C-alpha positions as CSV (number, residue, x, y, z in Angstrom):
1,M,-129.7,-58.8,-21.4
2,K,-128.0,-60.2,-18.4
3,K,-124.9,-58.5,-17.0
4,V,-121.7,-60.5,-17.3
5,N,-118.5,-60.4,-15.4
6,R,-114.8,-60.6,-16.5
7,V,-112.6,-62.5,-14.0
8,L,-109.1,-61.1,-13.8
9,F,-106.3,-63.1,-12.1
10,G,-103.9,-60.8,-10.3
11,L,-105.6,-60.6,-6.9
12,G,-103.3,-63.1,-5.4
13,S,-100.0,-61.4,-6.3
14,A,-101.4,-58.0,-5.3
15,G,-102.3,-59.4,-1.9
16,I,-98.8,-60.8,-1.4
17,V,-97.2,-57.5,-2.2
18,A,-99.6,-55.6,0.1
19,G,-98.8,-58.1,2.9
20,M,-95.1,-57.5,2.5
21,V,-95.5,-53.8,2.6
22,V,-97.6,-53.9,5.7
23,T,-95.3,-56.3,7.6
24,S,-92.0,-54.7,6.6
25,G,-92.1,-51.7,9.0
26,C,-89.2,-49.7,10.3
27,K,-87.4,-50.7,13.5
28,S,-87.4,-48.3,16.5
29,A,-84.4,-47.6,18.7
30,E,-86.0,-49.7,21.5
31,E,-86.3,-52.7,19.1
32,Y,-82.6,-52.3,18.1
33,R,-81.7,-52.2,21.8
34,E,-83.6,-55.4,22.5
35,E,-82.0,-57.1,19.5
36,R,-78.5,-56.0,20.6
37,A,-79.1,-57.3,24.1
38,E,-80.1,-60.6,22.7
39,Y,-77.0,-60.7,20.6
40,A,-74.9,-59.8,23.6
41,V,-76.1,-62.7,25.7
42,K,-76.0,-65.1,22.8
43,H,-72.4,-64.2,21.7
44,F,-71.1,-64.2,25.3
45,E,-72.5,-67.7,25.8
46,L,-71.3,-69.0,22.4
47,A,-67.8,-67.8,23.2
48,K,-67.6,-70.4,26.0
49,Y,-67.8,-73.1,23.4
50,R,-64.8,-71.8,21.5
51,D,-62.1,-72.8,24.0
52,M,-58.9,-74.9,24.1
53,M,-58.2,-77.9,26.1
54,E,-56.9,-76.9,29.5
55,G,-53.2,-77.6,29.8
56,E,-52.8,-78.3,26.1
57,R,-49.4,-77.1,24.8
58,V,-49.3,-75.8,21.2
59,N,-46.4,-74.9,18.9
60,L,-46.2,-72.1,16.4
61,S,-47.3,-74.2,13.4
62,Q,-50.4,-75.3,15.2
63,C,-51.2,-71.8,16.3
64,I,-51.0,-70.5,12.7
65,K,-53.1,-73.3,11.5
66,L,-55.8,-72.7,14.2
67,A,-55.8,-69.0,13.4
68,L,-56.3,-69.6,9.7
69,E,-59.1,-72.0,10.4
70,H,-60.9,-70.4,13.2
71,N,-60.1,-66.6,13.1
72,L,-63.4,-64.7,12.8
73,D,-62.0,-62.0,10.6
74,M,-60.8,-64.6,8.1
75,K,-64.3,-66.1,8.2
76,V,-65.8,-62.7,7.4
77,L,-63.4,-62.3,4.4
78,N,-64.3,-65.8,3.2
79,L,-68.0,-64.9,3.4
80,E,-67.4,-61.7,1.5
81,K,-65.6,-63.7,-1.2
82,E,-68.7,-66.0,-1.5
83,V,-70.9,-62.9,-1.8
84,A,-68.7,-61.7,-4.7
85,R,-69.0,-65.0,-6.4
86,E,-72.8,-65.0,-6.2
87,M,-72.8,-61.4,-7.6
88,R,-70.6,-62.6,-10.4
89,T,-73.1,-65.4,-11.1
90,A,-76.0,-62.9,-11.1
91,D,-74.1,-60.7,-13.6
92,M,-73.5,-63.8,-15.8
93,L,-77.2,-64.6,-15.8
94,G,-77.9,-61.1,-16.9
95,M,-76.7,-62.0,-20.3
96,L,-79.8,-64.2,-20.8
97,P,-82.5,-62.7,-23.0
98,E,-85.8,-61.5,-21.7
99,L,-88.6,-64.1,-21.8
100,N,-92.1,-62.6,-21.1
101,V,-95.1,-64.9,-21.0
102,E,-98.5,-63.2,-20.8
103,L,-101.6,-65.3,-20.1
104,Y,-105.1,-63.9,-20.0
105,I,-108.0,-66.0,-19.1
106,V,-111.3,-64.2,-19.5
107,G,-114.6,-65.9,-18.7
108,I,-117.9,-64.5,-19.6
109,V,-120.3,-65.7,-17.0
110,T,-123.8,-64.8,-15.9
111,G,-124.9,-64.2,-12.4
112,D,-125.2,-67.9,-12.0
113,P,-122.2,-69.1,-10.0
114,D,-122.3,-72.5,-11.8
115,S,-121.1,-70.9,-15.0
116,L,-118.0,-69.7,-13.3
117,M,-117.5,-73.2,-11.8
118,T,-117.7,-74.6,-15.3
119,Y,-115.0,-72.3,-16.6
120,L,-112.8,-72.6,-13.5
121,P,-113.3,-76.1,-12.1
122,W,-110.7,-75.7,-9.4
123,L,-113.0,-73.3,-7.6
124,K,-115.2,-76.3,-6.8
125,E,-112.4,-77.4,-4.4
126,F,-113.0,-74.2,-2.4
127,E,-116.8,-74.5,-2.5
128,V,-117.0,-76.5,0.7
129,R,-114.8,-74.1,2.6
130,A,-115.8,-70.8,1.1
131,G,-119.4,-71.6,0.1
132,Q,-121.0,-69.3,-2.4
133,G,-119.3,-66.2,-1.0
134,L,-116.1,-66.4,-3.1
135,V,-118.1,-67.1,-6.3
136,R,-120.4,-64.2,-5.7
137,F,-117.4,-61.9,-5.0
138,L,-115.8,-62.8,-8.3
139,T,-119.0,-62.5,-10.3
140,I,-119.6,-59.0,-8.8
141,L,-116.1,-57.8,-9.3
142,N,-116.1,-56.5,-12.9
143,Q,-119.3,-56.5,-14.9
144,V,-119.2,-56.1,-18.7
145,D,-121.5,-56.6,-21.6
146,G,-120.9,-60.0,-23.3
147,N,-122.3,-59.1,-26.7
148,G,-120.0,-59.9,-29.6
149,Q,-117.6,-61.9,-27.5
150,D,-116.9,-65.6,-26.9
151,R,-118.1,-66.9,-23.6
152,H,-114.6,-68.2,-22.8
153,L,-111.6,-66.4,-24.1
154,N,-107.9,-67.4,-23.6
155,Y,-104.9,-65.3,-24.7
156,L,-101.3,-66.4,-24.7
157,N,-98.3,-64.3,-25.7
158,V,-94.7,-65.4,-25.5
159,D,-92.1,-62.7,-26.1
160,L,-88.4,-63.4,-26.3
161,A,-86.3,-60.2,-26.5
162,L,-82.6,-59.8,-26.7
163,S,-81.1,-56.4,-26.1
164,V,-77.6,-56.1,-27.5
165,L,-76.7,-53.3,-25.1
166,D,-77.9,-55.2,-22.1
167,F,-76.0,-58.3,-23.2
168,G,-72.8,-56.3,-23.7
169,L,-73.2,-54.6,-20.3
170,A,-73.9,-57.9,-18.6
171,F,-70.8,-59.4,-20.3
172,F,-68.6,-56.6,-19.0
173,N,-70.2,-56.8,-15.6
174,T,-69.4,-60.5,-15.5
175,Q,-65.7,-59.7,-16.2
176,Q,-65.7,-57.1,-13.5
177,G,-67.4,-59.6,-11.1
178,E,-64.6,-62.1,-11.8
179,D,-62.0,-59.4,-11.0
180,R,-63.8,-58.6,-7.8
181,V,-63.8,-62.3,-6.8
182,L,-60.0,-62.4,-7.5
183,M,-59.6,-59.2,-5.5
184,R,-61.4,-60.8,-2.5
185,E,-59.1,-63.8,-2.8
186,Q,-56.0,-61.7,-2.8
187,R,-57.3,-59.7,0.1
188,E,-57.9,-63.0,1.9
189,I,-54.4,-64.1,1.2
190,R,-52.9,-60.9,2.5
191,A,-55.1,-61.1,5.6
192,G,-53.8,-64.6,6.2
193,Q,-50.2,-63.4,5.8
194,N,-50.8,-60.6,8.3
195,L,-52.6,-62.9,10.6
196,S,-49.6,-65.3,10.6
197,L,-47.3,-62.5,11.5
198,D,-49.5,-61.3,14.3
199,V,-49.7,-64.9,15.6
200,A,-45.9,-65.2,15.5
201,K,-45.5,-61.9,17.4
202,A,-48.0,-62.9,20.1
203,Y,-46.6,-66.5,20.2
204,F,-43.1,-65.4,21.0
205,Q,-44.3,-62.8,23.5
206,V,-46.1,-65.6,25.3
207,A,-43.1,-67.9,25.0
208,A,-40.6,-65.3,26.2
209,A,-42.8,-64.2,29.1
210,Q,-43.4,-67.9,30.0
211,K,-39.7,-68.6,30.3
212,A,-39.1,-65.3,32.1
213,I,-41.7,-66.3,34.7
214,K,-40.0,-69.6,35.2
215,I,-36.6,-68.1,35.7
216,T,-37.8,-65.2,37.9
217,T,-40.0,-67.4,40.1
218,S,-37.4,-70.0,40.7
219,L,-34.8,-67.3,41.6
220,L,-37.1,-65.4,43.9
221,E,-38.0,-68.5,45.8
222,D,-34.4,-69.0,46.5
223,C,-33.7,-65.4,47.5
224,R,-36.7,-64.3,49.4
225,S,-35.2,-65.6,52.6
226,R,-32.4,-63.1,52.2
227,Y,-34.6,-60.2,53.5
228,E,-34.1,-61.3,57.1
229,V,-30.4,-61.9,56.4
230,I,-30.0,-58.4,55.1
231,S,-31.8,-57.0,58.1
232,K,-29.7,-59.0,60.5
233,L,-26.4,-57.9,58.8
234,S,-27.6,-54.3,58.9
235,K,-28.4,-54.4,62.6
236,S,-25.1,-56.1,63.4
237,R,-23.2,-53.4,61.4
238,D,-21.6,-56.0,59.1
239,I,-22.9,-54.0,56.2
240,T,-23.7,-50.3,55.9
241,P,-27.3,-49.1,55.7
242,F,-26.7,-48.0,52.2
243,R,-25.6,-51.5,51.2
244,A,-28.6,-53.0,53.0
245,F,-30.8,-50.6,51.0
246,E,-29.2,-51.5,47.7
247,E,-29.5,-55.2,48.3
248,T,-33.1,-54.9,49.3
249,R,-33.8,-52.7,46.3
250,R,-32.4,-55.4,44.0
251,F,-34.8,-58.0,45.3
252,V,-37.8,-55.6,45.2
253,D,-37.0,-54.7,41.6
254,M,-36.8,-58.4,40.7
255,E,-40.3,-59.0,42.2
256,K,-41.6,-56.0,40.3
257,R,-40.2,-57.4,37.1
258,L,-41.8,-60.8,37.9
259,T,-45.2,-59.0,38.3
260,N,-44.6,-57.3,34.9
261,Y,-43.7,-60.6,33.3
262,I,-46.9,-62.2,34.6
263,R,-48.9,-59.2,33.3
264,T,-47.2,-59.4,29.9
265,Y,-47.9,-63.1,29.8
266,E,-51.6,-62.7,30.6
267,N,-52.0,-59.9,28.0
268,S,-50.2,-61.9,25.4
269,C,-52.3,-64.9,26.1
270,V,-55.5,-62.9,25.6
271,E,-54.1,-61.5,22.3
272,L,-53.0,-64.9,21.1
273,R,-56.3,-66.6,22.0
274,S,-58.3,-63.9,20.2
275,L,-56.1,-64.3,17.1
276,L,-56.8,-68.1,17.2
277,G,-60.6,-67.3,17.3
278,M,-60.9,-68.7,20.8
279,R,-62.4,-67.3,24.0
280,P,-60.0,-64.5,25.1
281,A,-60.3,-65.4,28.8
282,G,-57.8,-67.9,30.2
283,K,-54.1,-68.8,29.7
284,I,-52.4,-70.7,26.9
285,L,-49.3,-72.9,27.1
286,V,-47.0,-72.7,24.1
287,D,-43.9,-74.7,23.2
288,D,-41.0,-72.5,24.2
289,S,-38.3,-74.9,23.1
290,M,-37.7,-72.7,20.0
291,L,-36.0,-70.2,22.4
292,N,-33.5,-72.8,23.4
293,K,-31.6,-72.6,20.1
294,V,-30.5,-69.8,17.9
295,P,-31.8,-70.1,14.3
296,E,-29.8,-69.6,11.2
297,F,-31.9,-68.1,8.5
298,N,-29.6,-69.0,5.6
299,S,-32.4,-69.5,3.1
300,L,-33.0,-65.8,2.5
301,P,-31.8,-64.6,-0.9
302,D,-30.0,-61.3,-1.5
303,I,-31.9,-58.1,-1.0
304,E,-32.5,-57.2,-4.6
305,L,-34.0,-60.7,-5.4
306,M,-36.2,-60.3,-2.3
307,E,-37.5,-57.0,-3.7
308,Q,-38.3,-58.6,-7.0
309,I,-40.1,-61.5,-5.3
310,A,-42.1,-59.1,-3.2
311,L,-43.2,-57.2,-6.4
312,L,-44.3,-60.6,-7.7
313,Q,-45.9,-62.0,-4.6
314,R,-47.5,-59.2,-2.7
315,P,-51.4,-59.5,-2.9
316,E,-51.9,-55.7,-2.6
317,L,-50.2,-55.2,-6.0
318,Y,-52.5,-57.8,-7.6
319,E,-55.4,-56.1,-6.1
320,I,-54.4,-52.7,-7.7
321,D,-53.9,-54.4,-11.0
322,M,-57.3,-55.9,-10.9
323,Q,-58.9,-52.6,-9.9
324,K,-57.1,-51.0,-12.9
325,H,-58.6,-53.7,-15.2
326,I,-62.1,-53.0,-13.7
327,N,-61.7,-49.3,-14.7
328,V,-60.5,-50.4,-18.2
329,I,-63.7,-52.5,-18.5
330,E,-65.7,-49.5,-17.2
331,C,-64.3,-47.4,-20.1
332,R,-65.4,-50.1,-22.5
333,K,-68.9,-50.1,-20.9
334,T,-69.0,-46.4,-21.4
335,I,-68.1,-46.8,-25.1
336,L,-70.8,-49.4,-25.5
337,M,-73.4,-47.1,-23.9
338,M,-72.6,-44.5,-26.6
339,L,-73.9,-46.9,-29.3
340,P,-77.6,-47.3,-30.1
341,N,-79.6,-49.9,-28.2
342,V,-80.7,-52.7,-30.6
343,R,-83.4,-55.1,-29.5
344,I,-84.1,-58.4,-31.4
345,Y,-87.4,-60.0,-30.5
346,P,-89.3,-63.0,-31.8
347,D,-92.9,-63.1,-30.6
348,F,-95.6,-65.8,-30.5
349,T,-99.3,-65.1,-29.9
350,N,-102.2,-67.5,-29.5
351,S,-105.8,-66.6,-28.9
352,T,-109.1,-68.5,-28.7
353,N,-111.1,-65.6,-30.0
354,S,-113.1,-67.0,-32.9
355,F,-113.7,-63.6,-34.4
356,L,-110.0,-63.4,-35.4
357,Y,-108.9,-64.5,-38.9
358,H,-105.7,-66.0,-37.6
359,M,-105.8,-67.4,-34.1
360,S,-102.0,-68.0,-33.9
361,W,-99.2,-65.9,-35.4
362,Y,-95.5,-65.2,-35.1
363,E,-93.6,-61.9,-35.1
364,L,-89.9,-61.1,-35.6
365,G,-88.6,-57.6,-35.3
366,I,-85.6,-55.4,-34.6
367,R,-85.9,-52.1,-32.8
368,A,-83.1,-49.5,-32.4
369,A,-83.1,-46.5,-30.1
370,Y,-80.5,-43.9,-29.4
371,N,-80.6,-41.2,-26.8
372,L,-78.5,-38.3,-28.2
373,L,-78.8,-36.2,-25.0
374,K,-76.8,-38.9,-23.1
375,L,-73.8,-38.7,-25.4
376,P,-72.1,-35.8,-23.6
377,Q,-72.5,-37.5,-20.3
378,Q,-71.0,-40.7,-21.6
379,I,-68.0,-38.9,-23.1
380,A,-67.4,-37.2,-19.7
381,R,-67.7,-40.6,-18.0
382,Y,-65.2,-42.1,-20.4
383,Q,-62.7,-39.3,-19.8
384,A,-63.1,-39.8,-16.1
385,Y,-62.5,-43.5,-16.1
386,S,-59.5,-43.1,-18.5
387,S,-58.0,-40.7,-16.0
388,Q,-58.8,-43.2,-13.3
389,V,-56.9,-45.9,-15.2
390,D,-53.8,-43.6,-15.4
391,A,-54.2,-42.9,-11.7
392,E,-54.2,-46.7,-10.9
393,E,-51.1,-47.1,-13.1
394,A,-49.3,-44.4,-11.0
395,R,-50.6,-45.9,-7.8
396,T,-49.3,-49.3,-8.8
397,F,-45.8,-48.0,-9.3
398,A,-46.0,-46.0,-6.0
399,Q,-47.2,-49.1,-4.2
400,A,-44.3,-51.1,-5.7
401,I,-41.8,-48.5,-4.4
402,G,-43.4,-48.8,-1.0
403,V,-43.2,-52.6,-1.1
404,M,-39.5,-52.4,-1.9
405,A,-39.0,-50.0,1.0
406,Q,-40.8,-52.4,3.4
407,V,-38.5,-55.2,2.2
408,R,-35.4,-53.2,2.9
409,I,-36.6,-52.0,6.3
410,S,-37.6,-55.5,7.4
411,H,-34.2,-56.8,6.2
412,A,-32.3,-54.1,8.1
413,N,-34.5,-54.8,11.1
414,L,-33.5,-58.5,10.9
415,I,-29.8,-57.6,10.8
416,A,-30.2,-55.1,13.7
417,T,-32.1,-57.6,15.8
418,K,-29.5,-60.3,15.2
419,E,-26.8,-57.8,16.3
420,R,-28.7,-57.0,19.5
421,F,-29.1,-60.6,20.2
422,D,-25.4,-61.3,19.7
423,I,-24.6,-58.6,22.2
424,N,-27.1,-59.9,24.8
425,D,-26.0,-63.4,24.2
426,K,-22.4,-62.4,24.8
427,V,-23.3,-60.6,28.0
428,Y,-25.3,-63.5,29.3
429,K,-22.6,-66.0,28.6
430,T,-20.1,-63.7,30.4
431,Y,-22.3,-63.3,33.4
432,N,-23.2,-67.0,33.5
433,D,-19.5,-68.1,33.2
434,N,-18.6,-65.8,36.1
435,L,-21.5,-67.1,38.1
436,K,-20.4,-70.7,37.5
437,W,-16.8,-69.8,38.4
438,A,-17.9,-68.1,41.6
439,V,-20.1,-71.1,42.6
440,A,-17.3,-73.6,41.8
441,N,-14.3,-71.7,43.3
442,Q,-15.5,-69.4,46.0
443,K,-16.0,-71.0,49.4
444,I,-19.1,-69.6,50.9
445,T,-18.6,-69.3,54.6
446,G,-20.8,-66.4,55.6
447,E,-24.0,-64.6,54.9
448,L,-22.2,-61.7,53.2
449,S,-20.7,-64.0,50.6
450,R,-24.2,-65.4,50.0
451,L,-25.5,-62.0,49.4
452,E,-22.8,-61.4,46.8
453,L,-23.7,-64.7,45.1
454,D,-27.4,-63.9,45.1
455,H,-26.6,-60.5,43.6
456,M,-24.7,-62.3,40.8
457,R,-27.7,-64.7,40.3
458,L,-30.0,-61.7,39.9
459,E,-27.9,-59.9,37.3
460,T,-27.4,-63.2,35.4
461,A,-31.1,-63.9,35.4
462,E,-31.8,-60.3,34.1
463,T,-29.3,-60.8,31.2
464,E,-30.8,-64.2,30.4
465,I,-34.3,-62.8,30.2
466,D,-33.1,-59.9,28.0
467,R,-31.5,-62.6,25.8
468,L,-34.7,-64.5,25.5
469,M,-36.7,-61.4,24.7
470,T,-34.2,-60.4,22.0
471,L,-34.2,-64.0,20.6
472,G,-38.0,-63.9,20.3
473,N,-37.7,-60.5,18.5
474,Y,-35.2,-62.2,16.2
475,Y,-37.8,-64.8,15.2
476,V,-40.4,-62.2,14.8
477,A,-38.1,-60.1,12.5
478,Y,-37.7,-63.2,10.3
479,Y,-41.4,-63.7,10.0
480,R,-41.8,-60.0,9.3
481,I,-39.4,-60.1,6.4
482,L,-41.4,-63.1,5.0
483,N,-44.5,-61.0,5.4
484,S,-42.9,-58.1,3.5
485,I,-41.9,-60.5,0.7
486,G,-45.4,-61.9,0.6
487,V,-44.7,-65.6,1.3
488,R,-45.3,-67.8,4.3
489,H,-42.1,-69.8,3.9
490,I,-39.2,-69.9,1.5
491,D,-36.9,-72.8,0.5
492,A,-34.6,-73.7,-2.2
493,K,-37.3,-75.2,-4.5
494,S,-39.7,-72.3,-4.2
495,L,-36.8,-69.8,-4.6
496,G,-35.7,-71.5,-7.8
497,E,-39.3,-71.4,-9.2
498,L,-39.6,-67.7,-8.4
499,R,-36.3,-66.9,-9.9
500,N,-37.2,-68.7,-13.2
501,E,-40.6,-66.9,-13.3
502,L,-38.9,-63.5,-12.9
503,A,-36.3,-64.4,-15.6
504,Q,-39.1,-65.2,-18.1
505,A,-40.9,-62.0,-17.2
506,K,-37.7,-60.0,-17.8
507,V,-37.5,-61.4,-21.3
508,R,-41.1,-60.4,-22.0
509,A,-40.5,-56.9,-20.7
510,A,-37.0,-56.5,-22.3
511,E,-38.2,-54.1,-25.0
512,E,-40.0,-51.8,-22.6
513,L,-37.1,-51.9,-20.2
514,E,-34.6,-51.0,-23.0
515,K,-36.8,-48.1,-23.9
516,A,-36.9,-46.9,-20.3
517,R,-33.1,-47.3,-20.1
518,R,-32.5,-45.2,-23.2
519,T,-34.8,-42.5,-22.0
520,Y,-33.0,-42.4,-18.7
521,D,-29.6,-42.2,-20.3
522,E,-30.7,-39.4,-22.6
523,D,-32.1,-37.4,-19.7
524,R,-29.0,-38.1,-17.6
525,A,-26.8,-36.8,-20.4
526,K,-28.9,-33.7,-20.8
527,R,-28.6,-33.0,-17.0
528,V,-24.9,-33.5,-17.1
529,A,-24.5,-31.2,-20.1
530,A,-26.7,-28.6,-18.4
531,N,-24.7,-28.8,-15.2
532,T,-21.4,-28.4,-17.1
533,N,-22.7,-25.3,-19.0
534,L,-23.9,-23.9,-15.8
535,Q,-20.5,-24.5,-14.1
536,N,-18.7,-22.8,-17.0
537,L,-21.0,-19.9,-17.0
538,T,-20.5,-19.4,-13.3
539,E,-16.8,-19.4,-13.7
540,L,-17.0,-16.9,-16.5
541,E,-19.2,-14.6,-14.4
542,T,-16.8,-14.9,-11.6
543,T,-13.9,-13.9,-13.9
544,I,-15.8,-10.8,-15.1
545,V,-16.7,-9.7,-11.7
546,N,-13.1,-10.0,-10.5
547,Q,-11.7,-7.9,-13.4
548,P,-11.7,-4.0,-13.3
549,L,-14.7,-2.5,-15.0
550,T,-12.5,-0.3,-17.3
551,K,-11.3,-3.4,-19.1
552,F,-14.8,-4.2,-20.4
553,N,-16.1,-0.8,-21.6
554,D,-16.7,-2.0,-25.1
555,V,-17.9,-5.5,-24.3
556,D,-21.4,-6.5,-25.2
557,F,-22.4,-8.4,-22.1
558,I,-25.8,-9.3,-23.4
559,A,-24.3,-11.1,-26.4
560,I,-21.9,-12.9,-24.1
561,Y,-24.6,-14.0,-21.8
562,D,-26.7,-15.4,-24.7
563,A,-23.8,-17.2,-26.2
564,T,-22.5,-20.6,-25.3
565,P,-19.7,-20.7,-22.7
566,E,-17.1,-21.5,-25.4
567,K,-18.2,-18.7,-27.7
568,A,-18.5,-16.3,-24.7
569,N,-14.9,-17.0,-23.8
570,S,-13.7,-16.3,-27.3
571,M,-15.7,-13.1,-27.5
572,L,-14.3,-11.9,-24.2
573,N,-10.7,-12.7,-25.3
574,E,-11.2,-10.8,-28.6
575,E,-12.5,-7.7,-26.7
576,R,-9.6,-7.9,-24.4
């Protein structure tokens, strides 16, 4: 009897897996160093292609738009949101049932390679390239006895299984995935709001420093020639050495300030360019015309309405709400895992084995399994997630209190900044009016008068620069209060829509608010009554202490102490 061979098809997949294992080795520290060096060169060169047009002047709206479009941190958040969406899709596909297809092709062949070629005709395509070596290898692989079997045997099994537990878990995972996508969106919105505020801060720093440099440079160009004049007047004894020292010190201080303004401008340019997602090196020109006028922020509502809008608009609060819902769903998943796992499976099988009575058949079955030892663990998990839900509820209220505090602080900062600007503006106007009067009415005949006039110019320029800096801070304070509210702009239309939405929400929450109000009133009444009783008892004790001890020889002080203040007074009077 000739030996026969059974050909098993799995060699290809096994080879692929083995190749992946071999090629996926660990990286050494030197390899990471080489990779980091490559990234360093590549990122440095790529940064050169993210630059602005030289001499291009941009306004605040353009800067905010560029930042939202090109900021690298925003791009990272957007990619993370896309990752969350793909994970949600993966969780959704987890609700599909299992479909297993098993195909066995068994050929009973002799040592003759032609018999294998007959059963597997596609091997003939490799005959030219592989010759007889491949065939001989397959025929020698597994040798079995072919008695009692068909020469060629095919076996097909299609198994469709639906696990109720896996379906439920996948459904809840999909809901959690949707919440995580929404959380990423809210996180992206908040990052955009913070980015807009950072851009506004850097923008006005650049604008104020830009104007300060113009003012200081122009003034110093006119006054640098006064060094020689001061020296000449000092040598001729027209001014005292102390006066010469003071005048020289003023000009030196102004030059130091100019250097500081230039440094502030350069640093602010670096910060602003990095926020815009541009190459940090280089300068940037901004439209500083906003500092030529004083804004009137009349569109802001009252402080209490701003607090309510903030509680409605702030993305952080939405994120906490979604996290709480994720924990609620986690509790439901835990309850589901306490139930037995039920699997429903239809099955189809086909075989070419002629020795079988039925060569094709169907199966339909239900299988249930329950792990009793996992029940205590699931109960503990449920209690933990329930406590987490309560913690998120408390954290939501705590965050709401913090948000309202931020609104009030930013509003107070806006008012304080406006007051500082009004003071600086008043000082500047006074200095400027005096300077104009001096230029128009004082006849300058000597170098000494010129020094006095230059001194007035220096002080006027300092007050003007302080005014510009404070005006920039006033704009920033306005954008900060918008950030604390959770909006990028506010107008009459949007304010009306928000007010209507809050009114509708108040109607829906009226019952709960009324319950909270009654509880508060009851607690307050109890505290007032307790304070009144304590005050009366204190007065009674003071009266007893102030009386001679002989008057209370027969008084039961323990009974008086345990009684109410009214009854205690009556008992004390009776004893008296």
